[in-house]
Backbone bond lengths (Angstrom), bond angles and torsions (degrees), N, CA, C in turn:
res aa  C-N    CA-C-N  psi(-1)  N-CA   C-N-CA  omega(-1)  CA-C   N-CA-C  phi
1 X - - - 1.472 - - 1.514 109.04 -
2 X 1.308 115.16 142.11 1.454 119.10 -174.92 1.514 110.81 -73.71
3 X 1.335 115.78 139.79 1.460 121.70 179.51 1.505 109.31 -123.90
4 X 1.331 116.07 142.37 1.462 120.16 179.36 1.515 111.50 -80.07
5 X 1.335 117.71 -9.56 1.457 119.78 -179.64 1.519 110.01 -90.75
6 X 1.338 119.34 121.78 1.466 120.72 179.27 1.528 110.36 -66.89
7 X 1.311 114.88 141.51 1.458 120.48 -179.22 1.513 112.72 -92.70
8 X 1.296 117.70 -10.20 1.463 121.15 -178.24 1.506 109.76 -147.53
9 X 1.284 115.16 -151.42 1.461 121.97 -178.49 1.514 110.57 -74.00
10 X 1.337 117.23 135.74 1.462 122.19 178.36 1.514 108.54 -108.07
11 X 1.311 116.96 129.41 1.460 122.09 -179.27 1.515 109.43 -122.64
12 X 1.323 116.12 123.15 1.453 121.49 179.17 1.509 109.42 -80.87
13 X 1.330 117.91 128.75 1.460 122.40 178.99 1.514 109.42 -104.61
14 X 1.328 116.00 -61.42 1.455 121.93 172.61 1.524 112.85 53.24
15 X 1.336 117.91 43.28 1.460 120.18 174.29 1.505 109.55 -149.39
16 X 1.308 115.63 -176.90 1.452 120.87 -177.48 1.502 111.19 -87.89
17 X 1.314 115.98 151.62 1.457 121.83 178.76 1.520 109.64 -84.14
18 X 1.333 115.68 164.18 1.447 120.45 -178.75 1.516 112.24 -111.96
19 X 1.355 116.73 20.64 1.451 118.78 179.13 1.519 110.37 -92.28
20 X 1.293 117.70 155.22 1.455 121.88 179.08 1.519 109.77 -78.74
21 X 1.338 116.57 139.21 1.445 121.48 175.34 1.521 109.26 -106.37
22 X 1.327 115.42 159.26 1.443 121.03 178.05 1.509 109.59 -109.67
23 X 1.303 116.30 168.98 1.449 121.00 -177.40 1.528 110.95 -72.31
24 X 1.335 119.07 141.35 1.446 121.03 -179.72 1.524 111.19 -77.07
25 X 1.286 114.00 161.04 1.456 120.53 174.36 1.505 108.93 -127.72
26 X 1.327 116.47 164.47 1.462 119.59 -179.91 1.511 111.86 -75.47
27 X 1.355 116.43 10.53 1.467 119.12 174.21 1.516 111.03 -63.76
28 X 1.352 117.89 -19.59 1.458 120.97 -179.50 1.521 112.35 -70.09
29 X 1.330 117.45 -12.21 1.470 119.07 177.59 1.521 112.13 -63.15
30 X 1.327 117.01 -21.51 1.446 119.90 -177.62 1.525 112.71 -85.10
31 X 1.358 117.02 -9.55 1.452 119.27 -174.82 1.520 111.09 -88.16
32 X 1.329 115.01 137.76 1.453 122.02 167.50 1.516 106.91 -134.06
33 X 1.309 116.69 -176.01 1.464 119.33 -174.48 1.514 112.28 -60.05
34 X 1.317 116.61 -41.38 1.470 120.17 -177.04 1.529 111.84 -67.11
35 X 1.322 117.21 -35.26 1.455 119.57 -176.98 1.539 111.79 -79.22
36 X 1.354 117.30 -21.38 1.456 119.71 178.78 1.531 111.18 -85.26
37 X 1.344 117.09 -37.76 1.455 119.99 175.63 1.528 109.13 -59.80
38 X 1.312 117.06 127.20 1.457 121.71 -179.68 1.519 113.75 92.59
39 X 1.355 117.91 -5.11 1.455 119.67 179.34 1.525 109.67 -66.59
40 X 1.339 116.83 141.50 1.463 122.36 -173.51 1.532 111.22 -111.23
41 X 1.344 114.47 146.42 1.460 121.07 178.44 1.526 108.86 -135.53
42 X 1.319 116.26 154.17 1.461 121.01 179.67 1.523 112.12 -75.19
43 X 1.332 117.49 -25.04 1.461 121.42 -179.90 1.514 109.21 -150.88
44 X 1.338 115.58 164.42 1.465 119.93 177.36 1.530 110.74 -68.68
45 X 1.339 117.00 -28.27 1.464 120.00 176.51 1.522 110.97 -66.59
46 X 1.329 117.04 -36.66 1.476 120.58 175.75 1.526 110.30 -63.83
47 X 1.329 116.39 -38.29 1.462 120.19 177.68 1.519 110.81 -65.33
48 X 1.344 116.71 -40.31 1.457 120.90 177.47 1.538 110.14 -61.68
49 X 1.336 116.11 -45.66 1.458 120.84 -179.57 1.519 110.83 -60.18
50 X 1.337 116.48 -43.15 1.479 120.87 178.69 1.522 110.54 -60.89
51 X 1.337 117.12 -48.79 1.465 120.50 -176.86 1.533 110.78 -66.96
52 X 1.317 116.77 -34.71 1.467 119.76 177.88 1.527 110.82 -67.18
53 X 1.331 117.01 -41.61 1.464 120.54 176.74 1.532 110.60 -65.40
54 X 1.310 115.97 -37.76 1.475 120.89 176.85 1.534 109.36 -62.68
55 X 1.359 115.73 -44.19 1.464 119.64 179.07 1.521 112.12 -64.32
56 X 1.327 117.49 -36.83 1.458 120.46 178.23 1.533 110.53 -65.11
57 X 1.333 116.06 -39.12 1.462 119.82 178.21 1.536 111.61 -67.97
58 X 1.363 115.78 -39.34 1.462 119.89 -177.77 1.521 113.00 -79.96
59 X 1.351 116.51 -31.62 1.459 119.85 179.87 1.519 114.70 110.52
60 X 1.351 118.20 36.18 1.460 120.59 175.49 1.530 108.96 -147.26
61 X 1.323 115.56 157.91 1.460 121.14 176.81 1.511 110.45 -99.83
62 X 1.344 115.92 164.77 1.462 120.39 -177.71 1.519 109.87 -130.12
63 X 1.317 115.30 173.06 1.468 121.47 171.14 1.533 108.14 -156.91
64 X 1.311 115.33 161.35 1.457 120.79 173.47 1.526 108.35 -76.52
65 X 1.333 116.12 133.57 1.467 120.33 -175.81 1.531 110.95 -99.93
66 X 1.323 117.75 -62.57 1.456 120.89 176.85 1.516 109.11 -158.93
67 X 1.341 115.36 169.46 1.459 120.62 174.86 1.521 109.47 -136.86
68 X 1.336 116.42 159.11 1.460 123.15 176.51 1.514 109.70 -109.15
69 X 1.333 115.70 144.65 1.451 122.01 176.46 1.529 109.96 -123.71
70 X 1.331 115.09 148.66 1.468 119.78 168.64 1.532 107.59 -72.96
71 X 1.306 116.44 128.34 1.461 120.05 -177.12 1.518 112.48 -66.15
72 X 1.332 116.76 -29.42 1.456 119.58 -177.25 1.528 112.43 -78.00
73 X 1.350 116.37 -44.00 1.469 120.44 -174.56 1.519 113.28 -102.42
74 X 1.339 116.73 -11.35 1.471 121.36 -177.58 1.531 111.86 63.92
75 X 1.323 117.08 21.65 1.458 122.32 -179.27 1.517 110.28 -91.36
76 X 1.331 116.96 133.61 1.466 121.59 177.44 1.520 109.10 -73.63
77 X 1.319 116.54 126.47 1.469 119.32 -179.81 1.537 112.35 -121.53
78 X 1.322 117.52 -3.89 1.476 119.90 -179.20 1.512 110.09 -149.51
79 X 1.344 116.29 136.87 1.459 122.59 176.48 1.523 108.15 -128.40
80 X 1.327 115.79 140.08 1.458 121.22 179.21 1.522 108.73 -123.10
81 X 1.339 116.16 124.95 1.447 122.98 176.32 1.522 108.57 -112.71
82 X 1.321 116.54 141.83 1.462 120.59 -174.90 1.526 109.92 -133.71
83 X 1.315 114.97 164.62 1.467 121.85 170.92 1.524 107.87 -63.19
84 X 1.330 116.70 144.82 1.472 118.51 -177.54 1.528 113.44 -69.54
85 X 1.316 117.95 -4.28 1.464 121.37 175.04 1.524 111.15 -101.00
86 X 1.344 116.74 12.61 1.458 121.13 176.71 1.524 109.85 -66.97
87 X 1.339 116.42 146.04 1.453 121.32 177.02 1.520 113.19 72.99
88 X 1.330 115.03 -168.99 1.452 122.13 -179.45 1.522 109.19 -134.39
89 X 1.301 116.26 152.83 1.453 121.49 -179.31 1.530 109.74 -67.01
90 X 1.323 116.10 136.60 1.451 121.18 178.35 1.530 109.09 -70.25
91 X 1.311 115.79 117.21 1.473 120.00 -175.84 1.529 111.93 -63.10
92 X 1.338 117.66 -28.27 1.462 120.26 -178.48 1.528 111.18 -70.37
93 X 1.345 116.61 -26.44 1.460 120.09 -177.76 1.526 112.87 -88.65
94 X 1.323 117.78 -10.44 1.459 121.14 -178.81 1.522 109.64 -80.43
95 X 1.322 116.85 136.81 1.457 121.76 -178.59 1.522 109.84 -69.90
96 X 1.315 115.56 131.92 1.461 121.39 -179.75 1.528 108.55 -100.92
97 X 1.334 115.93 68.38 1.462 119.98 -178.21 1.522 112.57 -112.22
98 X 1.327 116.05 12.56 1.453 119.88 177.63 1.521 114.88 84.98
99 X 1.322 117.39 -7.53 1.458 120.50 -179.73 1.528 110.66 -84.84
100 X 1.335 117.09 137.46 1.466 118.77 178.07 1.522 111.32 -65.77
101 X 1.320 117.33 137.41 1.450 122.65 -179.24 1.522 110.21 -110.89
102 X 1.319 114.36 140.64 1.461 119.78 178.14 1.523 108.85 -77.05
103 X 1.332 116.83 123.02 1.456 121.23 179.06 1.526 108.41 -87.24
104 X 1.333 116.33 109.50 1.452 121.49 -176.19 1.520 113.07 -96.76
105 X 1.318 118.23 -25.22 1.457 121.29 -178.91 1.530 110.83 -96.63
106 X 1.309 115.41 137.61 1.461 120.57 -174.44 1.511 112.86 -124.29
107 X 1.342 117.98 6.71 1.460 120.78 -177.59 1.518 112.76 77.55
108 X 1.334 117.12 27.66 1.463 121.49 -178.34 1.534 110.17 -61.56
109 X 1.327 115.88 140.65 1.462 121.19 -176.44 1.530 113.57 -100.71
110 X 1.326 118.49 2.68 1.471 120.80 -178.98 1.517 109.75 -60.31
111 X 1.336 115.78 129.03 1.463 121.28 -172.41 1.518 110.94 -147.76
112 X 1.328 115.28 145.98 1.468 121.62 167.50 1.520 106.73 -129.40
113 X 1.338 116.29 123.55 1.452 121.28 -179.85 1.515 109.92 -119.85
114 X 1.343 116.61 133.53 1.468 121.31 177.19 1.524 108.08 -123.35
115 X 1.344 114.58 144.00 1.456 121.58 -178.77 1.521 109.16 -128.42
116 X 1.326 115.75 140.79 1.466 121.12 -179.10 1.523 109.59 -74.45
117 X 1.330 116.00 124.05 1.460 121.04 -179.52 1.517 110.90 -87.44
118 X 1.323 116.30 171.80 1.466 121.17 178.60 1.521 112.09 -67.82
119 X 1.342 116.95 -18.41 1.452 121.47 178.72 1.525 112.76 -87.12
120 X 1.333 116.91 -2.08 1.456 120.62 178.08 1.511 114.32 91.15
121 X 1.310 118.30 2.07 1.474 121.45 177.63 1.519 109.50 -99.36
122 X 1.346 115.00 157.61 1.459 121.29 178.42 1.522 108.34 -100.15
123 X 1.331 115.83 124.69 1.461 122.16 -172.50 1.525 110.09 -115.94
124 X 1.336 116.47 133.85 1.462 121.19 176.33 1.533 108.40 -73.03
125 X 1.335 116.59 115.53 1.462 119.95 178.96 1.525 112.55 -117.49
126 X 1.339 116.60 2.42 1.462 119.96 173.52 1.511 108.06 -152.51
127 X 1.325 116.34 130.39 1.471 121.03 178.88 1.512 109.24 -147.28
128 X 1.337 116.08 116.56 1.462 122.48 175.53 1.513 107.84 -116.91
129 X 1.311 117.43 126.83 1.462 121.08 -174.50 1.532 112.51 -120.11
130 X 1.329 116.81 21.08 1.465 120.99 -179.68 1.533 108.73 -97.49
131 X 1.314 116.39 117.05 1.472 122.17 179.42 1.525 109.07 -103.37
132 X 1.332 116.31 142.72 1.467 120.91 179.11 1.536 111.32 -101.00
133 X 1.329 116.42 24.93 1.463 121.60 -178.54 1.529 107.80 -146.13
134 X 1.304 117.99 157.39 1.472 120.36 177.72 1.529 110.31 -65.02
135 X 1.305 116.53 140.30 1.457 121.56 176.20 1.518 109.69 -83.74
136 X 1.315 116.44 150.98 1.460 121.30 -178.56 1.518 111.59 -72.30
137 X 1.328 113.75 152.47 1.468 119.31 169.87 1.521 108.61 -64.50
138 X 1.351 118.01 144.64 1.471 120.11 -179.58 1.533 114.08 -52.58
139 X 1.325 117.78 -29.33 1.464 120.27 -179.70 1.519 112.18 -74.30
140 X 1.349 117.44 -21.84 1.455 121.30 -179.02 1.533 111.97 -100.90
141 X 1.305 117.72 -16.24 1.471 120.91 -178.28 1.516 113.63 -56.29
142 X 1.355 120.09 -38.01 1.466 119.01 179.93 1.513 114.25 -61.67
143 X 1.335 118.43 -13.70 1.462 120.77 178.88 1.518 112.36 -79.44
144 X 1.342 117.49 -9.48 1.454 120.72 176.52 1.530 109.50 -65.71
145 X 1.327 116.59 147.03 1.447 121.92 -172.68 1.536 112.38 -56.13
146 X 1.302 117.81 -45.03 1.476 119.87 -175.31 1.515 112.27 -68.92
147 X 1.355 117.71 -17.09 1.462 120.73 -179.61 1.525 112.50 -96.20
148 X 1.319 117.15 -6.02 1.465 120.44 174.95 1.517 107.87 -85.07
149 X 1.276 115.92 102.09 1.463 120.32 -167.99 1.530 113.70 -112.55
150 X 1.309 118.59 -2.60 1.469 119.48 -174.46 1.526 111.14 -61.39
151 X 1.352 118.00 -41.35 1.452 120.40 -177.40 1.517 112.45 -68.46
152 X 1.333 117.74 -10.74 1.460 120.81 179.08 1.520 112.92 -97.15
153 X 1.322 116.45 -6.79 1.461 119.75 -177.49 1.531 110.33 -76.79
154 X 1.321 116.08 153.93 1.451 121.67 178.67 1.530 110.62 -63.66
155 X 1.320 116.44 -35.91 1.463 120.57 179.00 1.524 111.46 -58.52
156 X 1.322 116.65 -46.47 1.460 120.83 -179.45 1.526 110.87 -68.51
157 X 1.320 117.98 -44.36 1.455 121.22 -178.32 1.523 111.73 -62.82
158 X 1.331 115.49 -41.67 1.471 119.36 179.98 1.519 111.25 -65.19
159 X 1.343 117.16 -40.08 1.452 121.25 -179.17 1.525 110.76 -67.90
160 X 1.331 117.41 -43.53 1.463 121.15 178.20 1.519 110.94 -63.01
161 X 1.320 117.15 -43.97 1.472 121.41 179.85 1.518 110.99 -62.92
162 X 1.331 116.52 -41.94 1.462 120.53 179.96 1.516 111.27 -63.02
163 X 1.330 117.45 -45.94 1.470 120.71 179.97 1.516 111.22 -66.85
164 X 1.333 116.96 -36.46 1.460 120.40 179.27 1.518 111.20 -64.61
165 X 1.330 117.50 -38.53 1.468 121.30 -179.27 1.530 111.79 -67.07
166 X 1.338 116.26 -24.14 1.467 119.45 178.92 1.524 111.98 -85.75
167 X 1.345 117.29 -1.45 1.458 120.32 176.34 1.507 115.30 97.11
168 X 1.341 118.33 7.36 1.465 120.84 179.46 1.516 109.36 -75.18
169 X 1.313 118.11 138.09 1.464 122.96 -178.25 1.522 110.77 -75.71
170 X 1.369 117.77 152.70 1.468 120.91 -177.89 1.512 114.21 -53.99
171 X 1.341 118.45 -38.95 1.455 120.31 -178.60 1.535 110.76 -64.22
172 X 1.333 116.13 -38.74 1.462 119.61 178.47 1.528 111.50 -73.64
173 X 1.354 115.73 -35.99 1.468 119.45 177.39 1.513 110.39 -60.83
174 X 1.332 116.58 -42.08 1.461 121.51 -179.76 1.530 111.19 -58.64
175 X 1.329 116.29 -44.70 1.466 120.55 179.81 1.528 111.22 -65.03
176 X 1.339 116.23 -43.87 1.459 120.31 -178.22 1.519 111.13 -63.05
177 X 1.333 116.77 -45.67 1.464 120.70 -177.67 1.515 111.38 -65.08
178 X 1.327 117.41 -40.88 1.465 120.20 -179.61 1.522 111.73 -67.79
179 X 1.328 117.64 -36.40 1.466 120.00 175.46 1.523 110.26 -66.73
180 X 1.322 115.90 -40.91 1.463 121.18 179.00 1.520 111.06 -63.02
181 X 1.344 117.19 -40.89 1.464 120.58 -177.13 1.520 111.35 -76.28
182 X 1.338 116.93 -46.06 1.449 120.78 177.71 1.498 116.24 76.22
183 X 1.344 118.53 10.56 1.467 121.80 179.70 1.530 108.64 -100.02
184 X 1.320 116.88 118.23 1.460 121.58 -176.82 1.518 113.05 -79.11
185 X 1.356 117.72 -17.58 1.465 120.87 -175.63 1.529 112.68 -90.22
186 X 1.307 118.19 -18.74 1.464 120.59 -176.31 1.519 108.64 -136.50
187 X 1.313 115.80 70.44 1.464 121.31 -177.41 1.524 110.98 -85.57
188 X 1.326 114.53 152.91 1.457 121.12 171.43 1.522 108.52 -79.25
189 X 1.330 117.45 129.62 1.450 120.97 179.48 1.530 110.06 -97.23
190 X 1.310 115.48 165.09 1.470 120.91 178.84 1.522 110.53 -61.46
191 X 1.325 116.87 -40.33 1.469 120.65 -179.46 1.528 110.16 -64.82
192 X 1.328 117.41 -43.63 1.462 120.80 178.72 1.518 110.98 -63.49
193 X 1.325 116.56 -40.27 1.469 120.99 178.77 1.522 110.66 -62.16
194 X 1.323 117.03 -46.99 1.461 120.98 179.49 1.525 110.98 -63.64
195 X 1.328 116.57 -35.68 1.465 120.82 179.44 1.531 110.62 -64.56
196 X 1.333 116.84 -41.72 1.464 121.26 178.37 1.534 110.49 -63.21
197 X 1.337 116.33 -44.70 1.470 120.96 -179.03 1.515 111.01 -64.59
198 X 1.339 116.94 -44.95 1.466 120.72 -179.94 1.527 110.95 -64.42
199 X 1.331 116.02 -38.72 1.457 119.70 178.14 1.510 111.96 -63.74
200 X 1.328 116.33 -39.25 1.466 120.35 178.34 1.526 110.79 -66.71
201 X 1.324 117.03 -38.21 1.465 119.57 179.86 1.529 110.75 -68.72
202 X 1.338 117.17 -36.85 1.464 119.40 177.19 1.514 111.11 -66.26
203 X 1.335 115.48 -35.64 1.468 119.70 178.08 1.516 111.03 -64.20
204 X 1.341 116.09 -36.66 1.464 121.17 -177.01 1.515 113.47 -91.95
205 X 1.345 116.28 2.32 1.464 119.72 -178.22 1.530 109.99 -61.55
206 X 1.321 115.72 129.73 1.455 120.70 -179.97 1.512 113.81 91.55
207 X 1.338 117.45 -9.16 1.458 120.72 -179.61 1.524 112.53 -94.71
208 X 1.348 116.61 -3.14 1.455 119.27 -177.62 1.541 110.66 -64.35
209 X 1.333 116.53 -38.50 1.464 120.37 -178.13 1.521 110.14 -61.95
210 X 1.314 116.68 -41.04 1.459 120.13 179.89 1.529 110.12 -62.91
211 X 1.332 117.15 -41.21 1.448 121.03 179.55 1.519 112.02 -64.73
212 X 1.331 116.48 -39.55 1.472 120.13 -179.76 1.525 110.00 -67.19
213 X 1.314 116.39 -44.47 1.466 120.30 179.70 1.517 110.95 -61.66
214 X 1.344 116.49 -43.31 1.458 120.03 179.61 1.528 111.66 -65.47
215 X 1.352 116.59 -25.81 1.465 120.10 178.46 1.537 111.31 -76.42
216 X 1.345 116.14 -42.39 1.473 119.60 -175.01 1.519 113.43 -87.52
217 X 1.323 117.72 -21.65 1.465 119.73 -176.39 1.533 112.47 -59.42
218 X 1.326 120.02 -49.88 1.465 118.50 178.30 1.521 113.35 -66.00
219 X 1.352 116.84 -30.29 1.460 119.31 177.45 1.522 110.40 -67.42
220 X 1.338 116.92 -39.17 1.457 120.49 178.89 1.521 111.03 -67.23
221 X 1.337 116.33 -28.59 1.468 119.72 -179.41 1.527 111.44 -71.60
222 X 1.330 117.20 -30.61 1.470 120.63 -178.48 1.514 112.37 -99.20
223 X 1.328 118.10 -16.43 1.459 122.44 -178.84 1.522 108.14 -125.78
224 X 1.332 117.20 100.58 1.472 121.15 -175.41 1.521 112.61 -65.79
225 X 1.324 117.39 -19.12 1.469 120.96 179.87 1.528 113.13 -96.51
226 X 1.325 117.29 5.13 1.469 120.40 178.48 1.529 109.72 -67.01
227 X 1.328 116.37 133.99 1.460 121.70 -177.61 1.518 108.57 -128.12
228 X 1.341 116.55 130.36 1.472 119.50 171.19 1.509 109.17 -150.02
229 X 1.334 114.66 150.81 1.461 121.18 -179.19 1.519 108.29 -144.01
230 X 1.339 115.20 147.03 1.465 120.62 179.37 1.527 110.13 -124.56
231 X 1.321 115.36 144.09 1.456 122.64 174.62 1.517 107.26 -109.89
232 X 1.337 117.07 126.94 1.460 121.31 -174.17 1.518 111.57 -118.10
233 X 1.338 115.64 155.61 1.448 121.24 171.61 1.518 110.14 -76.54
234 X 1.314 116.18 173.59 1.462 120.48 -179.03 1.529 112.19 -62.24
235 X 1.352 116.68 -30.25 1.451 120.64 -179.21 1.524 112.64 -88.03
236 X 1.344 116.48 5.55 1.457 120.44 177.07 1.508 114.61 88.90
237 X 1.330 118.60 2.26 1.462 120.96 179.40 1.534 110.02 -82.58
238 X 1.307 114.31 160.65 1.472 122.52 -171.98 1.529 112.74 -71.10
239 X 1.348 115.18 138.17 1.463 120.87 171.97 1.538 110.78 -118.18
240 X 1.340 116.37 -62.55 1.457 120.70 -177.49 1.525 109.20 -145.08
241 X 1.334 115.31 158.37 1.461 121.01 176.98 1.532 108.85 -144.04
242 X 1.340 115.62 139.81 1.462 121.48 175.57 1.519 108.27 -125.87
243 X 1.337 116.80 142.23 1.474 120.30 178.44 1.530 109.79 -145.99
244 X 1.332 114.01 152.72 1.474 122.11 174.39 1.530 106.99 -156.24
245 X 1.313 116.51 120.59 1.471 118.64 179.89 1.524 110.27 -81.89
246 X 1.326 116.04 175.51 1.458 120.40 -176.58 1.511 113.04 -60.27
247 X 1.319 117.68 -38.76 1.459 120.65 -179.81 1.517 111.28 -64.64
248 X 1.337 116.81 -41.46 1.468 120.68 179.34 1.516 110.96 -64.72
249 X 1.337 116.79 -41.84 1.459 120.44 -179.62 1.527 111.20 -66.17
250 X 1.330 115.20 -38.91 1.471 119.11 178.05 1.534 110.44 -67.46
251 X 1.318 116.95 -38.16 1.460 120.73 178.94 1.522 111.08 -63.95
252 X 1.328 116.52 -36.22 1.454 119.24 179.26 1.534 110.82 -64.49
253 X 1.333 116.24 -40.41 1.464 118.72 179.27 1.526 111.99 -62.02
254 X 1.334 117.81 -29.33 1.457 121.53 -177.74 1.521 112.76 -91.24
255 X 1.343 116.58 -37.10 1.472 119.92 -172.19 1.539 112.04 -128.28
256 X 1.319 116.40 28.77 1.457 119.61 -176.80 1.510 115.26 -87.66
257 X 1.332 117.99 20.90 1.473 120.55 179.37 1.533 110.85 -64.40
258 X 1.337 116.03 -37.19 1.471 121.50 179.37 1.514 108.22 -128.06
259 X 1.325 115.73 127.14 1.473 121.51 -179.67 1.520 108.24 -122.93
260 X 1.307 115.45 128.28 1.470 121.09 176.75 1.523 108.18 -105.45
261 X 1.322 115.04 126.86 1.465 121.75 -179.47 1.519 108.55 -119.58
262 X 1.337 117.23 127.01 1.473 120.83 -173.36 1.524 109.16 -140.48
263 X 1.340 116.99 134.43 1.463 121.30 178.51 1.532 111.16 -121.63
264 X 1.317 116.80 26.71 1.461 119.41 -179.03 1.519 112.88 -80.62
265 X 1.330 118.21 -9.96 1.459 121.27 -179.02 1.522 109.72 -91.52
266 X 1.326 115.91 145.55 1.458 121.18 175.01 1.529 108.63 -133.09
267 X 1.332 115.50 146.18 1.457 118.80 176.73 1.526 109.30 -77.93
268 X 1.317 117.10 158.77 1.461 121.58 -175.66 1.525 113.42 -72.81
269 X 1.334 117.38 -41.81 1.456 120.39 -167.99 1.528 113.82 -75.80
270 X 1.330 117.04 -49.99 1.444 120.06 -174.68 1.530 113.18 -112.18
271 X 1.330 117.64 0.93 1.475 122.66 -179.26 1.530 111.41 56.44
272 X 1.335 117.36 35.85 1.461 121.05 175.29 1.530 109.05 -82.44
273 X 1.337 117.80 133.10 1.472 119.01 176.18 1.532 110.96 -60.82
274 X 1.317 116.62 129.89 1.461 122.00 174.57 1.510 108.28 -96.86
275 X 1.330 116.56 123.12 1.467 121.62 -172.82 1.519 109.96 -118.34
276 X 1.331 119.15 95.76 1.471 120.68 176.70 1.531 111.31 -89.91
277 X 1.342 115.57 145.09 1.471 122.17 169.42 1.534 106.15 -103.50
278 X 1.318 117.67 116.15 1.466 120.78 -174.98 1.526 110.69 -127.73
279 X 1.326 114.47 159.87 1.454 121.48 176.81 1.516 110.01 -148.33
280 X 1.334 117.39 -166.68 1.461 122.60 -177.87 1.538 108.05 -129.93
281 X 1.348 115.87 133.05 1.475 118.88 178.83 1.535 110.89 -90.46
282 X 1.332 116.35 -172.29 1.467 121.10 -175.78 1.534 112.84 -72.94
283 X 1.340 118.44 -6.25 1.461 121.77 173.96 1.546 111.66 -102.23
284 X 1.343 115.32 13.65 1.471 121.67 -177.01 1.537 112.01 59.91
285 X 1.324 115.63 31.77 1.449 121.30 177.01 1.532 109.38 -101.19
286 X 1.318 115.31 142.65 1.466 119.81 177.49 1.523 109.81 -72.69
287 X 1.308 117.47 131.85 1.458 122.66 178.63 1.518 109.80 -126.86
288 X 1.316 116.37 152.55 1.471 122.77 -176.41 1.522 109.75 -100.41
289 X 1.341 115.93 127.23 1.466 121.50 176.07 1.510 112.28 -96.09
290 X 1.314 117.96 -18.08 1.452 122.10 -178.14 1.515 109.71 167.51
291 X 1.317 116.93 166.51 1.461 120.75 -179.92 1.510 110.73 -148.61
292 X 1.338 115.75 160.34 1.464 120.53 -178.22 1.513 110.15 -150.70
293 X 1.326 115.93 149.21 1.459 124.06 166.44 1.524 106.83 -110.64
294 X 1.326 116.69 123.18 1.462 120.96 -171.45 1.527 111.32 -112.66
295 X 1.319 114.55 147.32 1.469 119.55 177.41 1.527 110.67 -67.89
296 X 1.309 115.70 -40.66 1.464 120.93 -179.30 1.528 108.61 -157.43
297 X 1.312 116.86 -170.19 1.469 121.71 -178.54 1.518 110.65 -118.27
298 X 1.325 116.21 41.31 1.454 120.72 179.00 1.522 110.95 -87.35
299 X 1.331 116.13 167.85 1.465 121.17 -178.90 1.528 111.77 -61.71
300 X 1.329 116.57 -41.62 1.458 119.44 -178.18 1.528 111.48 -64.78
301 X 1.329 117.01 -36.26 1.468 120.71 178.65 1.510 110.79 -67.89
302 X 1.351 116.91 -43.24 1.454 120.24 178.22 1.529 111.21 -66.15
303 X 1.327 117.14 -35.99 1.463 120.17 177.65 1.521 110.24 -60.57
304 X 1.329 115.80 -47.50 1.475 120.18 178.28 1.523 110.70 -59.55
305 X 1.335 116.87 -42.92 1.463 121.04 -176.98 1.519 112.29 -65.46
306 X 1.350 117.75 -47.62 1.467 120.99 -176.76 1.529 111.21 -67.12
307 X 1.331 116.03 -34.04 1.461 118.81 178.04 1.532 110.14 -62.02
308 X 1.306 117.21 -42.46 1.452 119.39 -179.28 1.537 111.48 -76.82
309 X 1.318 117.61 -29.88 1.457 119.05 174.81 1.531 110.63 -63.24
310 X 1.344 116.55 -42.51 1.456 120.48 178.66 1.526 111.08 -66.11
311 X 1.350 117.27 -35.94 1.454 120.19 177.75 1.533 111.08 -65.51
312 X 1.329 115.78 -30.30 1.466 119.24 -178.48 1.531 112.70 -78.69
313 X 1.329 117.43 -4.85 1.460 120.74 -176.31 1.524 112.74 -87.38
314 X 1.309 118.96 16.87 1.460 124.61 178.65 1.535 112.63 63.75
315 X 1.303 116.86 4.75 1.462 119.60 -179.70 1.515 113.93 69.50
316 X 1.311 118.41 16.37 1.468 121.27 -176.50 1.504 112.84 -96.32
317 X 1.330 117.59 -15.29 1.463 119.80 -176.42 1.517 109.12 -95.65
318 X 1.315 116.76 89.27 1.474 120.98 -176.24 1.523 112.33 -75.58
319 X 1.344 116.69 -16.53 1.474 119.12 -176.85 1.530 112.00 -84.05
320 X 1.343 118.00 -14.06 1.460 120.39 -179.54 1.510 108.68 -101.15
321 X 1.298 116.55 123.07 1.454 121.45 178.86 1.517 109.81 -126.34
322 X 1.315 115.44 163.38 1.462 120.07 178.57 1.519 111.48 -61.74
323 X 1.332 117.60 -39.85 1.467 121.32 -177.43 1.517 111.16 -64.59
324 X 1.337 117.57 -37.19 1.464 119.42 -179.52 1.514 111.47 -67.65
325 X 1.333 116.93 -33.72 1.456 120.95 177.72 1.518 109.91 -66.52
326 X 1.309 116.94 -42.14 1.461 121.21 179.25 1.527 110.46 -61.95
327 X 1.325 117.65 -42.41 1.463 121.06 -179.99 1.532 111.05 -61.63
328 X 1.313 116.95 -42.70 1.454 120.78 179.09 1.516 110.74 -60.45
329 X 1.339 116.33 -42.88 1.467 119.91 -178.99 1.520 110.92 -66.95
330 X 1.313 116.34 -41.67 1.470 119.43 -178.84 1.526 111.46 -67.27
331 X 1.327 116.03 -30.66 1.459 118.38 -179.48 1.505 112.43 -80.51
332 X 1.350 119.25 -5.67 1.434 121.17 175.61 1.475 113.63 118.69
């Protein structure tokens, strides 16, 4: 029997899910409160999908409200889904700028609760279907947040990720994707686009070092004078990297009388300062002595960089020292 007292830890979610929903059918006409109570699902996500399709058919949107966990095992055993007009807006979070705000929440009590059974299935043990607000017309229901599913599809995520990797900004990605899709009722928003990009970066966090090593490893195999070094955080994530191939190191030995060091460039994706060491050869052509991607422009980062730059000079340039480089930087 359902109890209003939580048996474990309660976690407030109060946001939209990221699972894909399917189109509703008029099969929901057969459902009433008695037929939904006791309905079983293989997962809580299946229960969410069912309730969202039910809401689309009826004319309201939904969201995840909270879940309960067993304190001993930390296992989720209960999920509660509510109408998106449940509760009231927190007055402290509303901007006090004198502009009228649209009140979207009405304290609606419509709820679907599922609990994990001993058989491993999720069972509906609470269902309230009384709304204190008018339901949307079926033609307008797809505009509810939980029914806008394009940004959750693999097609959209892959396209956003691809454009982001090429250096396109989120605002431009949003425009490109919406033109490509052509659906005026379910557009990708700037917030959704940024969420997809941030999620992809979190997924790839810590993998940058592997990518860098895989890039330089074959170069080191074919170029015995190739030099590269990486600076890592305590957790093994990337901070800075310096590299100089054999040709660059040889060029420095011949034309290293004057070295220009500049950190005014930044990469598009992570905004890491790009620091090239360049000079001029006997044809007045610009040549590269080495390059680096830096975490920041602090003294400790520059110290690490110059130490490795000097190591890459074959130890033949006795006139260039770390202290002289520091003096040049301090003087402007």
